[in-house]
C-alpha positions in Angstrom: -19.5 37.0 -15.3 -19.6 33.3 -16.2 -21.5 31.2 -13.7 -19.4 28.5 -12.0 -19.9 24.9 -13.0 -21.6 22.6 -10.5 -20.0 19.2 -9.8 -22.0 16.6 -7.8 -20.3 13.6 -6.1 -22.6 10.7 -5.2 -22.0 7.9 -2.8 -24.0 5.8 -0.4 -22.8 7.3 2.9 -19.6 8.7 4.5 -18.5 5.6 6.4 -14.8 4.9 6.7 -14.4 3.1 3.3 -12.1 3.5 0.4 -14.9 4.8 -2.0 -16.0 7.3 0.6 -12.5 8.5 1.2 -12.1 9.0 -2.6 -15.3 11.1 -2.8 -14.3 13.1 0.2 -10.8 13.9 -1.2 -12.2 14.8 -4.7 -14.9 17.1 -3.2 -12.3 18.9 -1.0 -9.9 19.2 -4.0 -12.6 20.6 -6.3 -13.7 23.1 -3.6 -10.0 24.3 -3.3 -10.0 25.2 -6.9 -12.5 27.9 -6.1 -14.2 27.9 -9.5 -16.8 25.1 -9.0 -19.9 24.7 -7.0 -19.5 21.4 -5.2 -22.2 19.2 -3.7 -22.1 15.7 -2.3 -25.3 13.6 -2.5 -25.6 10.8 0.1 -28.2 8.1 0.2 -27.8 8.1 4.0 -26.3 11.1 5.8 -24.0 9.3 8.2 -20.4 8.1 8.6 -17.1 9.0 10.1 -16.1 11.3 7.2 -19.3 13.3 7.3 -17.8 15.9 9.7 -14.9 16.5 7.4 -17.3 17.5 4.6 -19.2 19.8 6.8 -16.0 21.4 8.2 -14.9 22.2 4.7 -18.3 23.9 4.0 -19.3 21.4 1.3 -23.0 21.2 0.7 -24.4 17.8 1.6 -27.7 16.5 0.1 -29.4 13.7 2.0 -31.7 11.5 0.0 -32.5 9.4 3.0 -33.1 6.2 1.1 -31.6 2.9 0.0 -29.9 2.5 -3.4 -32.7 0.2 -4.6 -35.3 2.8 -3.8 -33.4 5.9 -4.8 -34.2 6.3 -8.5 -37.1 8.7 -8.1 -35.3 10.9 -5.6 -32.2 11.0 -7.7 -34.4 11.9 -10.8 -35.9 14.8 -8.8 -32.4 16.0 -7.8 -31.2 16.0 -11.4 -34.3 17.9 -12.6 -34.3 20.5 -9.8 -30.5 21.1 -9.4 -29.2 20.6 -13.0 -25.6 19.8 -12.1 -23.1 20.2 -14.9 -21.3 17.0 -13.9 -22.2 14.0 -11.7 -19.8 11.4 -10.6 -21.0 8.3 -8.7 -19.1 5.3 -7.4 -19.8 1.7 -6.4 -21.9 -0.4 -8.7 -25.2 -0.4 -6.9 -25.0 3.4 -6.6 -23.9 3.8 -10.3 -26.9 1.7 -11.5 -29.4 3.8 -9.4 -27.9 7.1 -10.5 -27.6 5.9 -14.1 -31.3 4.9 -14.3 -32.4 8.2 -12.8 -30.2 10.1 -15.3 -31.6 8.2 -18.2 -35.2 8.8 -17.1 -34.4 12.5 -16.7 -33.2 12.6 -20.3 -29.7 11.3 -20.2 -27.3 13.3 -22.3 -30.1 15.6 -23.3 -30.4 16.9 -19.7 -27.2 18.9 -20.0 -25.7 16.9 -17.2 -22.7 14.7 -17.8 -22.7 11.5 -15.8 -19.4 9.7 -15.0 -19.5 6.3 -13.2 -16.5 5.2 -11.3 -15.7 1.5 -10.7 -13.4 0.8 -7.8 -13.4 -2.9 -7.6 -12.1 -5.8 -9.7 -15.3 -7.5 -10.7 -14.3 -11.0 -11.8 -13.3 -12.5 -8.4 -16.5 -11.1 -6.9 -18.9 -12.1 -9.6 -20.0 -15.4 -8.0 -20.9 -13.6 -4.8 -22.3 -10.2 -5.9 -23.3 -10.2 -9.5 -26.4 -12.0 -10.5 -27.6 -11.7 -14.1 -30.0 -8.8 -13.4 -27.3 -6.7 -11.8 -24.7 -7.5 -14.4 -27.1 -6.7 -17.3 -28.1 -3.4 -15.6 -24.4 -2.5 -15.2 -23.8 -3.2 -18.9 -26.7 -1.1 -19.9 -25.9 1.9 -17.6 -22.1 1.9 -17.9 -22.3 1.8 -21.7 -24.6 4.8 -22.0 -23.2 7.2 -19.4 -20.9 10.1 -20.5 -17.8 8.4 -19.3 -16.4 5.4 -17.3 -13.5 5.7 -14.8 -11.7 2.7 -13.5 -9.2 3.0 -10.7 -6.6 0.5 -12.1 -5.8 -1.5 -15.2 -7.0 -4.6 -13.4 -10.4 -3.0 -12.7 -10.9 -1.9 -16.3 -9.8 -5.3 -17.7 -12.3 -7.0 -15.3 -15.1 -4.8 -16.6 -14.3 -5.7 -20.2 -14.2 -9.4 -19.3 -17.8 -9.3 -18.1 -18.9 -7.3 -21.1 -19.0 -3.8 -19.6 -17.7 -1.2 -22.0 -17.9 2.5 -22.7 -16.4 4.3 -25.7 -15.2 7.0 -23.3 -13.3 5.0 -20.7 -10.2 5.9 -18.8 -8.0 4.8 -15.9 -7.5 7.3 -13.1 -5.8 6.1 -9.9 -7.3 6.9 -6.5 -6.7 10.3 -4.9 -5.3 8.9 -1.6 -3.7 11.7 0.4 -3.0 15.4 0.6 0.7 16.2 0.6 0.4 18.6 3.6 -1.1 15.7 5.7 1.7 13.3 4.9 4.3 16.0 5.5 3.1 16.3 9.1 4.3 12.8 9.8 7.3 12.4 7.7 10.2 13.9 9.6 13.3 12.3 8.1 15.6 12.7 11.1 13.0 11.4 13.6 12.3 8.0 12.0 14.0 5.1 13.7 13.5 1.4 13.5 12.6 -0.4 16.7 15.7 -1.8 18.2 14.3 -5.2 19.2 10.7 -5.6 18.1 9.4 -5.5 14.6 6.2 -3.3 14.6 3.9 -4.3 11.8 0.5 -2.6 10.9 -2.3 -3.7 8.6 -5.5 -1.8 7.8 -8.8 -3.1 6.4 -12.3 -4.5 7.0 -12.1 -7.7 9.0 -13.4 -9.7 6.0 -12.1 -12.8 4.2 -11.1 -10.6 1.2 -8.4 -9.0 3.4 -7.1 -12.5 4.4 -5.8 -11.4 7.9 -5.6 -15.1 8.7 -2.7 -15.5 6.4 -1.1 -12.4 8.0 -1.6 -13.9 11.5 0.0 -17.2 10.4 2.9 -15.2 8.9 3.4 -13.4 12.2 3.5 -16.7 14.1 6.3 -17.9 11.7 8.3 -14.7 12.1 8.1 -15.2 15.9 10.3 -18.3 15.5 13.3 -16.0 14.9 12.3 -12.4 15.6 10.2 -10.5 18.2 7.2 -8.9 16.4 4.0 -7.1 17.2 1.0 -6.6 14.9 -1.6 -3.9 14.9 -4.8 -4.4 12.8 -7.0 -1.4 12.2 -10.5 -2.3 11.1 -13.7 -3.8 12.1 -16.0 -6.4 10.5 -17.7 -9.7 10.7 -14.5 -11.7 11.1 -13.3 -10.0 14.3 -14.2 -12.8 16.7 -12.9 -15.5 14.3 -9.5 -13.7 13.9 -9.1 -13.2 17.6 -9.8 -16.9 18.2 -7.3 -17.8 15.4 -4.6 -15.6 17.1 -5.3 -17.5 20.3 -5.0 -20.8 18.4 -1.6 -19.7 17.1 -0.7 -18.6 20.6 0.1 -15.1 19.4 -2.8 -13.2 21.0 -0.5 -11.1 23.2 1.4 -10.0 20.0 -1.7 -8.8 18.2 -3.7 -5.6 18.8 -7.1 -4.9 17.1 -8.1 -1.2 16.7 -11.6 -0.4 15.5 -11.3 3.2 14.2 -8.8 5.9 13.6 -9.5 9.1 11.7 -5.8 9.6 10.9 -4.4 6.3 9.5 -1.2 8.1 8.5 -0.5 8.8 12.1 -0.9 5.1 13.0 1.1 3.9 10.1 3.9 6.3 10.8 4.5 4.7 14.3 5.2 1.3 12.7 8.2 -0.3 10.9 6.3 -2.1 8.2 2.9 -2.0 6.5 1.5 -5.3 5.2 -1.4 -5.8 2.8 -2.4 -9.5 2.8 -5.5 -9.3 0.6 -6.8 -11.9 -1.9 -8.0 -9.1 -4.2 -8.3 -5.3 -3.8 -10.2 -2.5 -5.4 -7.1 -0.4 -5.4 -5.0 -0.5 -2.2 -5.2 3.0 -0.8 -3.5 1.9 2.4 -0.3 1.0 0.5 0.0 4.5 -0.9 -0.7 6.0 2.6 2.1 4.0 4.1 4.5 5.0 1.3 3.5 8.7 1.7 4.9 8.7 5.3 8.0 6.7 4.3 6.8 3.4 5.8 8.2 0.3 4.0 5.5 -2.0 2.6 4.9 -5.7 1.8 1.9 -6.8 -0.3 0.4 -9.8 -2.0 0.4 -9.6 -5.7 -3.4 -9.8 -5.7 -5.8 -8.5 -8.4 -6.4 -4.8 -8.2 -3.9 -2.0 -7.6 -1.0 -3.4 -5.5 1.2 -4.7 -8.4 0.7 -1.4 -10.2 1.3 0.7 -7.1 4.5 -1.1 -6.2 5.6 -1.3 -9.9 6.0 -5.0 -10.0 8.0 -5.1 -6.7 10.3 -2.1 -7.3 8.8 -0.3 -4.3 8.2 -3.3 -2.0 8.1 -7.1 -2.1 5.1 -8.8 -3.7 4.2 -12.3 -2.5 1.7 -14.9 -3.6 -1.8 -14.7 -2.0 -2.5 -17.0 0.9 1.1 -17.9 1.3 2.2 -17.2 5.0 5.7 -18.6 4.5 6.5 -16.1 1.7 4.8 -13.3 3.6 6.9 -14.0 6.7 10.1 -14.0 4.7 9.2 -10.7 3.0 8.5 -9.1 6.4 11.9 -10.1 7.7 13.7 -9.1 4.5 12.1 -5.6 4.6 13.0 -5.2 8.2 16.6 -6.2 7.9 17.5 -4.4 4.6 18.2 -0.6 4.2 15.2 1.4 3.3 15.1 4.3 0.9 12.2 6.2 2.4 12.4 9.1 0.0 12.0 6.7 -2.9 8.7 5.5 -1.4 7.5 9.1 -0.8 8.3 10.1 -4.3 6.3 7.2 -5.7 3.3 8.0 -3.5 3.1 11.5 -5.0 1.6 9.9 -8.1 -1.5 9.3 -6.0 -1.6 12.7 -4.2 -5.1 14.2 -4.2 -4.5 17.5 -6.1 -2.4 15.7 -8.7 -5.2 13.1 -9.3 -8.1 15.6 -9.1 -6.6 17.5 -12.1 -6.9 14.3 -14.1 -10.6 14.0 -13.1 -11.3 17.7 -14.1 -9.5 17.2 -17.4 -11.7 14.1 -18.1 -14.9 16.0 -17.3 -14.0 18.6 -20.0 -15.8 21.4 -18.2 
């Protein structure tokens, strides 16, 4: 009997981030196929999604180290465990894993290494990419077995900074399992609020997400419509955003929620989902909203949103940092008829099992 192939997914931890959610979903999908050994290597064994891995019976390896100090431990893992495929995500993890893989013998190890890039690099370069890091990325990404970008914008941004691989592809994020979305989408039970527009936004409380523009937009909408906003997320801007809401005199209309393991459930209870980001890695939350039939509004920022919404065919796209446009789009979406089934059908292009097949095909196991 032929021995099953081993696939190892590698990420820093299992905190509630987009990259972690992608690794979780891919690991679960690969396990469901019942013909692969699946392991997840973490640099730190912690995070909200960790329990879900354990519940699914997925083996978790804890390196208990920082990315900058992980090369030797990762080298030992490769030598001792000999996975058929490794896939890592996030640039600092990709570099550490790539160095370990090259030291272990690279393509001669019998292990294929695929690095996944989830962020548009150009807008972040001034903040995160010094020359050493960028040159390491060029060196590693160019030598690994394959490079996966999660959107056209992400791949173009890699090329713009000189990062190339002869085996590159674009595979969108695996955002949700159909059975999870189906629990919330009950066509005959969805109703708009009669008098209050209920808006939800999700993301780190960070300047990238530009919740200040969203708060300003909400204050503009309040001139003509009653509206409530829920923001799910935590981060360094929490106090600043709460103070800004007070400055705008809308603090009673805004609720901040720190964590929710089931974002689909939260989104489903609202009339409109808004993404106000200046740039995105992909925009998982847009897909999650569409999966439960929730209308969406997004900025046309770099990353996945323009692609996901097909240039505005599935929801309005507005200029970044433009609260006037954003407020108008919110009112427009609320007042016009919504084809929820159209949104759900579009979201299926990002369903986990559909996307995971593209990964498996690219691995050529």
